[in-house]
N, C-alpha and C positions, 0 to 999 in steps of 0.2 A: 578232616573235613576244615572247610572255611565256614565262618558264619560273620552275620551282619549284626552289629548292634542294633538294638531299638533306638529310633530317634526319642528326642525328648516329647514329642507330640503321640508317636506311636505309645510309650510307655504310659504317659496318659493316658490314651485310651483303653490301654490293655486293664489299669486300674477301674477305670468309670465302668468298663466291662462287668467287674463283678460286684458294684454296688446296687443292691437291689430295692425293687420297687418300696415308696413308702419310707426309704431312710433317711435320716437324720444325720447331716454328714459334715463335718468341720475340714478345710483344708490348709493345711499351714503354709506358710512364708516359703516363696521359691517355686520348685518344682511342682509340688502339689496343686498349685493354683490352677494348672493348665487342665487338670483334670474336670474343670467346670465347663471347658469349650467342648468335650467329648460325650457327655451324658444325653443321650438323646431325647431329643424334645417329647417324646411319646410316654417317657418314663419320669414318675413323678418323684423327685428327689428333693428333699428341703437342706438346702446347703448355708451352714452357720458361718460366722466371721466374728471372730472375738472382740472386735472393734465393736459390736453391736449390729449386726445385721442376720434376719433369718429369711431365706427366700431369695438366696443371692443366684443371679443368672450368670450368662459366660460373660466374656470381655466383650464392652463396647467395639463396634466398626469404629474404625480409624475415621476422627473427624467427629465424632458425637459422645466423647469423654466427657463425664461428670466429674470434677476432682472435689466436688461434696459429697461424691456416692463413691466410697474407696472401700478395699479388702485392709485386713491388718497387714498387710506389706505396702500400703499405700498405692495399690495399683487401681485404677478406675475400674469398677463394675457395673453389671445392670443389677435390676430388682424384676423379679417376677410379678407377675399379679397373685396379690395377698401377701406379698412380702411386706417384713418390716422392718424397722430399725430401731435400737432403745441403748440405754445406758449400758455404758461397757461393766458396769457392776451385776448389772442383771444376765450380761452375757456369760460372764463368768460363774454365777450361779446356776446357769445350766450347764457349763462344763461339769463343775463340780458335783452337781446334784445328779449324776448319770443319766442325763437327757439325752446325750448323742449318741447313736447307734456306732458309727465309725469317727475316725479322726485320721487322717492322710497326712504323715509328717516328711519332712527331711531328716536325715542322718549323718553324723561323721562315722558312727560305728554300731553295730549291733551285735549283739552276742549271739550265739547259738542258741540259747534258752530264751531268747527275746528281751533282755537289758538295752535298754537304749541310751545313748550319749548323740546328743545334738545341739549341745548350748555354749562349749568351751571344748577348746583343743588342748586347753591346758599348757599352752604357750604362753610367754611371757608376753608377747606384743599382740597376741589375739585379743578381739574384743566380744567379751562374753555377752551373749544375747538369749536368756533363757525366755524373755516373753510369757506367755501362757503355755509353753511346751510343756511342762510339768502338770499343768491342770489339766490339760486335755490327755496326757500318755497316760494317766491313773483315772481321769473320770470316764472316757468313753468307753462304750462296751467293748469296743474292739478297735486297737490301734495297729494301722498300718503304715509301713515305711516306703517310701518312693525314692529312691537313688541311684546314682551309678554304683555299679558292683566294685569297682576299682579304684583307688585314689590317682592322680596323675604321675604317682610315682610307681602304679601297678601294685600296690599294695590291696588286698581286701578288706573293704569295710563291714563284712561278716567274719567274726573272731570267736574264738574260743570263749574271751574273756574280754570286754571292754578295758580300755588303758584310759581312755579319756573320763574325765567326771562324769557321772550318771545323772541324767535325767529321771529316769524311772526303771524299776526292777521286774523284769519277768512280763513286761507289759504289752512288746510286741507279738502280734499273731502270726502278721504275714510282712514278706519284704518282697517288691516289685523292683526289679533292676533293670538295667539296660539288657542284660543277658539272660536273665532266668526271673521267675517266681517261685518265692520258697516260705514255707512255714515253718514258723520256729515251735518247737515241741518241747516237752519235759526231756525227751529223748533225743534231741538234736536236730537239725538240719531236715526239713523233708522237701524234695523239689516237686512242684506241682508242674512247671513247664519252663523249656529253654528256647531259647531262639533256635530255629533251623540250622541243623549243623554243628551244633555243640552237645556232647554227649555228656554222660553224666559223670565219666573217671576225667574228661579235661575240666568239665566244671569244677571238680572236687577239686582237682589240681591245684586252679585259679585261685578257690578259696583258702585251700589247705585244710580242709576239714572234712570227716567223712559225710558222707551224703546218702539218704535215704529216696528212694524213688516213691512216688504218691503213688 
């Protein structure tokens, strides 16, 4: 059967769907920042940015950008009523102190048991960029990953064991991709959902690992 990949905005909306009322959430640099644009206005979610923002809102309308108000990826953002900004040392204390319910990060690789590699590919000419990823991955109560399932070369980013330098060990609970949503468990990968038309066997063949249906 044929299937259509989720667009980046569809993937962001899928992640936003699972964020519960009242959660304090950090959105990592890259694709995860799009999640802010898909949280329903009726749902109270406190968005945190590691450069020192709590109560971050969606991206501003074109022409209304304020480059003194940016997220950790230097993108202009908005601040919701009651939001605040503060020193990044206080921000990291929130991250390291276990005060975040969820962080949503990008990744180069995630292992079946939830190991995360997202700061360096190990290539000689690659630019390492760990930022606050290690603090977030270990400090948040739940770490979710948002990424394309396959590399540009068609290789799965979900692997039995990471070959890139690790950011955190067994920290990822859930992986949201353009083809499927999966949970990382001690017993391997569990499929939560797939895009329409993609079956379990075909997904397993793409990833190259055995999968269990939720």
